[in-house]
N, C-alpha and C positions, 0 to 999 in steps of 0.2 A: 597138511603140514604143509605148509611155503617154506619154498629156500631160502635163505638169507642172502642180506644184501651185500653183505661182506663177509671172507671166511676171515675166521682166526689170525689166518699169518697176516689176513691186508690190514685187517685191526692194528695189529700189533705196530707192523709196518709205518702207521699213519699216527700212533703214539707217539712212538719214535720219531718221526720225522716231526711234529709238531714240537717234544720236547726239545730235540736239537736246537728247532727254529731253520729249518730244512724248506720248512712248510708255514707258512701266511695266515693268520686266519683273522676275519672281519672282528672286531672288537671295538670298544668306545675310547680305545688307545691306540688301536693299533691303526691299520694303514684302511683308507676309505677307499668304497670299488663304484662311487657313485661321485661326480666329480658336482656342483653346487654352484650353479652361475648367478648373477647378479639379475635381478626382475627390474625392470624401467617400466613403472607406470604410465610416464608420459606417453612410450611410444606404443602402449597397448591399446590402452583402454583409460576413460574418463571417470572418475569415482563422484559420485552425485551427493554429494552430501543432504542434500533436502532440496523438493520442488518449491519449494514458496506457493503452497495452497492459497494461502490468505492472495498475496498478490496475482495472484493470476485469477481469482473474483476477481480483486479489482479491474484487471484488465477485461476481463469480459464486458464488464457499465463502461468502460470506456469505449470499447469497440461496438458496442448497440447505440450511445453516445455520436461518436461519427458516422455510423451507418444512417443515424437520423439526420444529420448536421449535411453529409449528402446530398439526404434528398431534399430538404427543403431548402438549402442555401443554395448548394449546384445543380438543383434540382435533376438527380440524374439517381438510378438504384445499383447498390453499390451494397457488396455485403465483405462484412468487416466481419472476421473470425479472428480472434487472441490464442495465437502458439503457447507451446507449453514454455517455461521461462528459463532461462539458460545462463549458469555461470559459470564465466570463459574470462580470459585476459582479454587485455583489451584488443592485443592484436590476434589473438585468434576470432575477436567477434571481427575486428575490420576487414578479417578475411572473407566474407559473408555479401561484401558489399561491394558493385560493380565501382570502378571509381570516378564516375560521374554520377554522384550523389550529392544533396543539397545534406546540408550538415546545420541543423539550428542548435546552437551553443545558448543554454538556460541557465536558470540559476533560480532556486526554490527555496527561500529566506521564510525560517532562519535556516534551513541544513547547508553546511558549509559543501562552498565545491562546486563543479560547473556538469550537470545531467547536459543528454546530445538527444535530438530529435533527429532520425535521419529519413529520408524521402527518397528513395529508389529514383534514377530517372524516366524510367518506364512510367510511375508514378504519378511524377511532376505532370509529363503528355498526356495523360488519362485526367488531370484533373483540372489541368486549362483549356481543354476539348472540351471537358464539362461544362468549367466554368466560362466557355463564350457559348455553348446552347448546342455543343454536338452531344452525341449518345454518351462521349464516356467510355468507349469500347475500340478507339482506334487507336493504337500506340504508333507514334510515330519516333523512330529511332532521330536520335541525336548525333549529329557528325560532326559538331562544328567542337567541342571538348568540353562547350562551357553552355552557365544558361543564359536565355537572352533577359531585359528589366521585366518584360509581362511575365518570363518563368517564374521568376524571382518574387513577384508581387504577388503571384499567386501562391505560391512556398510557404510565404510570410502570414499569407491570408489564413491556409490553411492549418500551420504551424501555431498558429495565437491560438487558432479555437482549439485545438488538442489540446495545447496548455492550459486550455480555461478548463475544459472536461477534467485533465488532468488533476485539477488543482481544488475542482469542489469535489469530486470524487474521492480525495485522498483526506477529506475532510475529518469524517469519523478517526482517520487513527492518529493525524497530524494537521491543523494549520498549517499550511501553508502559505506562499504570495508567490508565482512563477512569473517571472520576466524575461522577456529574450532578449540576449545579449549582442547575440551577431549571426551570421550567416558566413558557414566557409564552402567551401566548394573541393568535396571530397573529404574522408576522415585524414589523410595524412597531414592537414593545416591546422587541425585542429593540436591547439595547446594547451599544458594544464593536468594531461592523461599522460601514463606512459604505458608503450606493450605490456607490460607486466604485472601493471596495477587487473586486480581483480574490478572485474564489471557485470554488472547484474542485466540482463535484454530480454526485455519486452515485444516479441514482432509481431506485429498483424497483418493477416493476409488480407490485401482489396483485391476482387475482385469487382468490374463491370462490363458487364457479358459476358463474351468468351476471355475478356483478357485478364490476367491474373499478375501484380504486384506486391507489395507491401511496404509498409513503414516501421522504422525500429525507435522504442522507446529506451535510451544505455543509460544504467545510471551507478556511478561508482560505487563498489560498498563502501571506499570512505566515507562518501556522502549521505550513506543511507545504514551506516552502521548498526547504531544505538535500535532499530527498527528493525533489525534481522529478524530476532524471534517472533515481534508479533505478522509482521510478512510470511514467515515459516509455520504460523499458527499456533510456536509454541503457548503452552499456559503455564504462567509465570506463576514458580510456587510462592504464598505469604510469607513471609518475616514475620512472625511471631510478636516480635521482641520492637517490631517496626511499629507495629498497627497499635503495640502499646504505649510505646513513643508519642505516636499520634493525637491515640485516644484522651491522653494527658494532657498534650498542649493544646489541644479542644477545649476540654472542658477548662482548663486554665483561663482561658482566655472568652469564654464566652459569655461570663459575668459583665465583659467592658462592653460586649456589643450594642450599638444604639438598635433601635427595635420603635418602629412608629406606630403606633395605639390609637385607636379608631373606637369608639361609641355609637353603639344604633340604643335612640332611647324611647324608640316605639313604630311602630308600622301599621297600615292601614292595607286595604284592598279594597279597590273597586273596577268595578266591569270597562273592559278597554274603550267601550262607547263613553261613557263619561268622562274616563281621563282624557279621552281627545277635544270633550267639550271643555272643558276646563277654561275659564277665562281671569284675567287680573284680577285679585282682589277676592273670589273664594276659597272657602276655610275649606283643607282635608283634618277629619277629626280622625285622629292617631291614638290606637290603644294601648292603654298600660303606660302612659306618659313619664312612671313614675322609674318604672322597670329598664335595665341599661343590659347592654352587652359590651364588654371589651376586647376586642380581639387586637392580636399583637404580631403585625405582619400579615394581615387576612386570616388569621386562624383565632376563630371565638377561643378567651382560654378565660376569662371571667364573668363573672353574675354580680349586680351590681344594682343600687337605690340610684337614680338622677336627682340631683337637688342642689342646693347653695352652701360653698365656703367659704367662709371670709372674704365676703363679698362678690364670689366667683364662683360660676357653672360648675359642677364637680360630680364626683362619683363615689358613694360608698362602696366596696367591693363587701360582700357579702358570700361568696365562694366559689371556689375552681371550677372550670365547666371540665369532664372528664371526657376523657376522648377515648 
């Protein structure tokens, strides 16, 4: 038998101390012996609500198109890779770019607002070298603090091509028309987007030989907010009541829809050689000229008999064609 932890005298003294208040105990209403400190989410980590898998798939197609463009137009081999999509504030996104970057401001009607295509200085140097016949892998550091007219011309050429690819690849999601508005030197000169505005960033790593750089597409969440569930890969739940309203509306309008009717009153089969040898004035015998098939919108719907009614050619319908 083990020795007791407390003797009877110690137990009695402990109970007397608790009842008199001399000894405090932890309870739901009493003193707490642990301090709770505020947790700052922003100072520790970023919670990613989603990764936009469908947007990443679209970006992979953009990367492939840009690589083909570099190979055919710039006559250089480039490896373009779509990186994971990021959802940050515009201020956080801008911190990733060097001060000397070419920022193409563009619209994508009917989406509201402006998107940005950002080319880093090293990327422009590589594109310029490739455009003028170089290998595209010698990066010349730009120490002037700005871009020359020739560099900006190549930047506009590349940006226009990327925006056209962006427009074509997004067509299954939404039909947009991209248009370049202006080119800014550095993100600090861009207007209309605040540092705290949420922005979806799509970064594309570019590698020319041994040299690596990137370009980035930034789309404000306010610009593509309605498309976020689609880009995130979420399946939209069907609204049964809404489906019924649409079905009823379509059924009510169908009787008033105009449909073109065509009729085939007969057919003939000839060898290809005989058709090639036909001359003006020759007669082609048509089998069963009195039988007719009526088609609505090129879909056969009725069978009938060809004849004359009230002095005009007509078809007397005899039966519906089962589909």
